C-alpha positions in Angstrom: 56.8 -7.8 43.6 54.2 -10.5 42.8 54.2 -12.1 39.4 51.1 -13.1 37.4 50.8 -15.4 34.5 48.3 -14.3 31.9 46.6 -15.3 28.6 45.3 -12.4 26.6 44.0 -11.4 23.2 45.7 -8.6 21.2 43.0 -6.1 20.5 44.5 -5.1 17.2 45.2 -8.5 15.7 43.1 -10.9 17.7 46.1 -13.2 18.4 46.5 -14.9 21.7 49.5 -14.0 23.8 50.8 -15.6 27.0 53.4 -14.3 29.4 54.2 -13.1 32.9 53.7 -9.6 34.3 54.9 -8.1 37.6 52.4 -6.0 39.5 51.2 -5.2 43.0 47.8 -6.9 42.5 45.7 -8.8 40.0 43.6 -5.7 39.3 46.7 -3.6 38.6 48.1 -6.4 36.4 44.9 -6.4 34.4 45.0 -2.6 34.0 48.6 -2.8 32.8 47.8 -5.5 30.2 44.9 -3.4 28.9 47.2 -0.4 28.6 49.5 -2.6 26.5 46.5 -3.3 24.1 45.7 -6.7 25.5 42.4 -8.1 26.6 43.1 -10.5 29.4 41.3 -13.9 29.3 43.1 -15.6 32.2 45.1 -14.1 35.0 46.5 -15.9 38.1 49.4 -15.7 40.5 52.5 -17.4 39.1 52.2 -21.1 39.9 48.4 -20.9 40.6 45.5 -22.2 38.6 44.5 -20.1 35.6 41.1 -19.3 34.3 39.3 -20.9 31.3 41.0 -20.2 28.0 39.4 -19.2 24.8 38.8 -22.0 22.3 40.5 -22.1 18.9 37.2 -21.2 17.3 36.9 -18.1 19.5 40.4 -17.0 18.6 39.5 -17.1 14.9 36.3 -15.3 15.7 38.1 -12.5 17.5 40.5 -12.1 14.6 37.5 -11.8 12.2 35.7 -9.4 14.5 38.7 -7.1 14.6 39.1 -7.1 10.9 37.5 -4.2 8.9 35.4 -6.5 6.8 33.8 -8.4 9.8 30.1 -8.8 9.4 27.8 -7.5 12.1 26.1 -10.8 12.8 29.3 -13.0 12.9 29.0 -15.6 15.7 31.5 -15.5 18.5 31.7 -18.3 21.1 31.3 -17.2 24.6 32.0 -19.1 27.8 29.1 -20.8 29.4 28.7 -22.7 32.6 28.8 -26.4 32.5 25.4 -28.0 32.2 23.7 -24.9 30.8 21.7 -25.6 27.6 20.2 -22.8 25.6 17.7 -23.2 22.7 17.0 -20.2 20.4 17.7 -16.7 21.5 19.2 -16.0 24.9 16.9 -13.0 25.4 14.3 -11.2 23.2 14.4 -7.6 22.2 11.9 -6.5 24.8 13.9 -8.2 27.6 17.1 -6.6 26.4 15.4 -3.2 26.3 14.3 -3.5 30.0 17.8 -4.6 31.0 19.4 -1.6 29.2 16.9 0.8 30.8 17.6 -0.6 34.3 21.3 -0.4 33.7 21.1 3.2 32.5 19.1 4.1 35.7 21.7 2.5 38.0 24.7 4.1 36.2 23.0 7.5 36.1 22.4 7.2 39.8 26.1 7.0 40.4 26.6 3.3 40.9 29.7 1.8 39.3 29.1 -0.3 36.2 30.3 -3.6 37.8 28.1 -3.2 40.8 25.2 -2.2 38.6 25.6 -5.4 36.6 26.0 -7.5 39.8 22.6 -6.0 41.0 20.9 -6.9 37.7 22.4 -10.4 37.6 21.0 -11.1 41.1 17.5 -10.2 40.1 17.6 -11.8 36.6 15.1 -14.7 36.2 16.3 -15.7 32.7 19.1 -18.1 33.5 20.9 -18.1 30.1 20.9 -14.2 30.2 21.9 -14.3 33.9 25.0 -16.2 32.8 25.8 -13.5 30.2 25.5 -10.7 32.7 27.7 -12.6 35.2 30.3 -13.1 32.5 30.2 -9.3 31.9 30.9 -8.8 35.6 33.9 -11.2 35.4 35.2 -9.5 32.3 35.2 -6.1 34.0 36.7 -7.5 37.2 39.6 -8.9 35.2 40.3 -5.4 33.9 38.4 -5.2 30.6 36.0 -2.5 29.6 32.3 -3.0 29.5 32.3 -2.9 25.7 35.0 -5.6 25.6 32.8 -7.9 27.6 29.9 -7.1 25.2 32.0 -8.2 22.2 32.1 -11.7 23.6 28.3 -12.1 23.2 27.5 -10.9 19.6 24.3 -12.9 19.5 23.0 -10.9 22.4 24.5 -7.4 21.8 24.7 -6.3 18.2 27.3 -3.9 16.7 25.0 -0.9 17.3 24.8 -1.7 21.0 28.6 -2.4 21.4 29.7 0.7 19.4 27.4 3.0 21.3 28.7 1.7 24.6 32.3 2.1 23.4 31.5 5.7 22.4 30.0 6.3 25.8 33.0 4.9 27.6 35.4 7.0 25.5 33.5 10.2 26.2 32.8 9.4 29.9 29.0 9.6 29.3 28.2 5.9 29.6 25.0 6.5 31.6 23.7 9.1 29.0 24.5 6.7 26.1 22.7 3.8 27.8 19.7 6.0 28.4 19.7 7.1 24.7 20.2 3.5 23.6 17.2 2.3 25.8 15.0 5.0 24.3 16.1 3.9 20.8 15.3 0.3 21.5 11.9 1.1 23.0 10.9 3.2 20.0 12.1 0.5 17.6 10.1 -2.2 19.5 7.1 0.1 19.4 7.3 0.5 15.6 7.9 -3.2 15.1 4.9 -4.0 17.3 2.6 -1.7 15.3 3.7 -3.2 12.0 3.1 -6.7 13.4 -0.3 -5.7 14.8 -1.3 -4.5 11.3 -0.5 -7.9 9.8 -2.1 -10.0 12.6 -5.7 -9.5 11.4 -5.2 -10.6 7.8 -3.1 -13.6 8.8 -5.9 -14.7 11.2 -8.5 -14.3 8.5 -6.5 -16.3 6.0 -6.1 -19.1 8.5 -9.8 -19.1 9.2 -10.7 -19.0 5.5 -8.3 -21.9 4.8 -9.8 -23.9 7.7 -13.4 -23.4 6.4 -12.5 -24.3 2.8 -10.6 -27.3 4.0 -13.6 -28.5 6.1 -15.9 -28.0 3.0 -13.5 -29.9 0.8 -13.1 -32.9 3.1 -16.5 -33.4 4.7 -19.2 -31.6 2.7 -18.3 -31.7 -1.0 -17.9 -35.6 -1.2 -21.5 -36.0 0.0 -22.7 -33.8 -2.8 -20.7 -35.9 -5.3 -22.7 -39.0 -4.4 -26.0 -37.1 -4.8 -25.0 -35.6 -8.2 -23.7 -39.0 -9.5 -27.1 -40.6 -8.8 -29.4 -37.8 -10.0 -27.6 -36.8 -13.2 -27.7 -40.4 -14.4 -24.4 -40.4 -16.3 -24.6 -36.8 -17.6 -21.4 -34.8 -17.5 -21.1 -32.3 -14.6 -20.1 -28.6 -15.3 -16.4 -27.9 -15.6 -16.3 -25.8 -12.4 -17.9 -28.5 -10.4 -15.6 -31.2 -11.8 -12.6 -29.0 -10.8 -13.8 -28.5 -7.2 -14.6 -32.2 -6.9 -11.2 -33.2 -8.2 -9.5 -31.0 -5.6 -11.8 -32.3 -2.9 -11.0 -35.9 -3.7 -7.3 -35.3 -3.9 -7.3 -33.6 -0.4 -9.5 -36.3 1.1 -7.6 -39.3 -0.4 -4.1 -37.9 -0.1 -4.2 -35.7 3.0 -0.7 -36.7 4.0 0.6 -35.6 0.6 -1.3 -32.4 0.8 0.2 -31.6 4.2 3.6 -32.6 2.9 3.2 -30.2 -0.1 2.3 -27.3 2.3 5.3 -28.1 4.6 7.8 -28.5 1.8 6.5 -25.3 0.1 6.9 -23.4 3.3 10.5 -24.5 3.9 11.4 -24.2 0.2 10.2 -20.5 0.4 12.3 -20.0 3.6 15.4 -21.5 1.9 14.8 -19.3 -1.2 14.3 -16.2 1.0 17.8 -16.8 2.5 19.4 -16.7 -0.9 20.7 -13.3 -2.3 18.1 -13.3 -5.1 15.3 -14.3 -2.8 16.1 -11.7 -0.2 16.2 -9.0 -2.8 12.9 -10.0 -4.4 11.1 -10.2 -1.0 12.5 -6.9 0.2 11.6 -5.2 -3.1 8.0 -6.6 -2.8 7.7 -5.3 0.8 8.7 -1.8 -0.3 6.5 -1.7 -3.4 3.5 -3.9 -2.6 0.1 -2.1 -2.9 -1.2 -1.2 0.6 1.6 -2.5 2.7 4.5 -1.1 0.7 4.3 2.5 2.0 4.1 1.2 5.5 7.3 -0.8 5.2 9.1 2.0 3.5 8.1 4.5 6.3 9.2 2.0 8.9 12.6 1.5 7.1 13.1 5.3 6.9 12.2 5.7 10.6 14.7 2.9 11.6 17.5 4.3 9.4 17.2 7.9 10.6 16.8 7.0 14.3 19.7 4.5 14.2 22.1 7.0 12.4 20.9 9.9 14.6 21.4 8.0 17.8 24.9 6.8 16.8 26.0 10.3 15.7 24.6 11.8 18.9 26.6 9.3 21.0 29.9 10.2 19.3 30.3 7.4 16.8 32.2 8.6 13.7 30.1 9.1 10.6 31.6 6.4 8.5 31.4 3.8 11.2 27.8 4.9 12.0 26.8 4.5 8.3 28.2 0.9 8.3 26.4 0.0 11.5 23.2 1.5 10.1 23.6 -0.4 6.9 24.1 -3.7 8.7 21.0 -3.1 10.9 18.7 -1.6 8.2 16.6 -4.8 7.8 16.1 -4.3 4.1 18.7 -5.1 1.4 17.7 -2.2 -0.9 18.1 0.3 2.0 21.4 -1.4 2.8 22.6 -0.9 -0.8 21.6 2.8 -0.7 23.6 3.3 2.5 26.6 1.5 1.1 26.6 4.0 -1.8 26.3 6.9 0.8 29.2 5.4 2.8 31.5 5.2 -0.2 30.6 8.8 -1.3 31.1 10.2 2.2 34.4 8.4 2.4 35.4 10.3 -0.7 34.5 13.6 0.9 30.9 14.1 -0.1 28.1 14.9 2.3 25.2 12.5 3.2 22.2 14.2 1.6 23.4 14.2 -2.1 24.3 10.5 -2.5 21.3 9.6 -0.4 19.0 11.5 -2.8 20.7 9.9 -5.9 19.7 6.4 -4.7 16.0 7.1 -5.2 15.1 5.0 -2.2 14.3 7.8 0.2 11.7 10.6 -0.4 13.0 14.0 -1.3 11.6 15.4 2.0 14.0 13.1 4.0 17.1 14.0 2.0 16.2 17.8 2.1 15.9 17.7 5.9 19.2 15.8 6.2 20.8 18.4 4.0 19.5 21.2 6.2 20.9 19.3 9.3 24.3 19.1 7.7 24.3 22.8 6.8 23.3 23.9 10.3 25.6 21.4 12.0 22.6 19.7 13.7 22.5 16.4 11.8 21.8 14.1 14.7 18.9 16.3 15.9 17.5 16.5 12.4 17.7 12.8 11.9 15.8 12.1 15.1 13.2 14.7 14.1 12.7 12.9 10.8 12.4 9.6 12.7 9.7 11.1 15.0 7.8 12.4 11.9 7.9 8.9 10.3 6.9 7.2 13.5 3.7 9.3 13.3 3.4 8.4 9.6 3.6 4.7 10.5 0.9 5.2 13.1 -1.4 6.7 10.5 -0.5 4.1 7.9 -1.3 1.3 10.4 -4.7 2.8 11.2 -5.5 3.3 7.5 -4.4 -0.2 6.6 -6.4 -1.8 9.4 -9.6 -0.1 8.2 -9.0 -1.3 4.6 -8.0 -4.9 5.5 -11.3 -5.9 7.0 -13.4 -5.4 3.9 -10.7 -6.8 1.7 -10.5 -10.0 3.8 -14.3 -10.3 3.8 -14.3 -10.1 0.0 -11.5 -12.7 -0.1 -13.5 -15.2 2.0 -16.6 -14.5 0.0 -14.9 -15.3 -3.2 -13.4 -18.6 -1.9 -16.6 -19.8 -0.3 -18.8 -18.4 -3.1 -16.8 -20.3 -5.8 -17.5 -23.6 -3.9 -21.2 -22.8 -3.5 -21.6 -21.9 -7.2 -19.8 -25.1 -8.2 -22.3 -27.1 -6.1 -25.3 -25.2 -7.4 -24.5 -25.7 -11.1 -25.4 -29.5 -11.1 -28.5 -28.7 -9.1 -29.6 -26.4 -11.9 -29.0 -29.2 -14.4 -31.0 -31.6 -12.3 -33.9 -29.1 -12.1 -33.9 -28.7 -15.9 -33.9 -32.4 -16.3 -37.0 -32.7 -14.1 -38.8 -30.0 -16.0 
């Protein structure tokens, strides 16, 4: 019987293991290794050339990933073709959503998962993502599950994606789970797009206002300073005028320093935002800010309920689903609340009571979840809550858009009006002097 040398990763401990296995074919050898709890990374006939091995960093990452405390966004090195250079993300959320939808369609049509991935790889125009899909094909060809291949690309496929696929494989309903996952991703992108569209208008207005004020400060106000200095004949200018002139002169004479202050301020804010205290402060502001606070809260509730409902409907255990939902909540205060719920559920409590005690979610949400638990239809109730809050987000975006326009007009009027008043005060003094 042929012998095959192999290198593999123990799925339980993440340790690398090498050895020789006897089998009728490489596919059968890979299947036998998998039955032994090993994920093959290299398999070749004894005496032949082996495949590329995992790096030391990857071994450490696999051990961390298999540990219970592994974070969701922990990087894991994946194999890449020589000469491929990737900047930024391999694929955006919209592209991943399209890929998932197409894969679900092929699998539901009866096409094997490996052949489905080969079809999608051939038509993929995004070269870095094409390499990812091809590596998934090679992983399945070597005897691994689809979910095992996804684990090698955590920057592309998050924990939610991997665990839903794993649940679909375990239940023999991979096509159904992929279909459900694609719908979830589409709705999440839709909500995110609506929130972004609501913030686009005020951002544009702010940039326009800053541009107008900057032009006035650099080109217009210095001309008035020359006129006022000649006509006032040594008299002191009003305080508001002096303040505006001082700012104008500083910007005009030290424009590089001004640009540097803006750039440094921006990166300092980003660095502070990445700290624990900064993240908590910004997330709290987003949930409680006048006008936009209710919008972000409703969006967070929709994301939480749809994520948890989708995971539970796909067969993911409740404790694991709560941890995944916590790690993908997008808001630290929502994550803290879900952490409390996880600990209480682990002790034997239900979901609704500890969720209500956190005071983060409205009573209507916790009441509907409680009804879902009592009737045994928690996933359906969670998705119903998500649909309700999707509509609430739509209404909030429409209302916020109608309010933003007059608020921005007033904002611009105050900025430009302050400069105009500062320029008119010396003119009034000049007119008094002439009288």
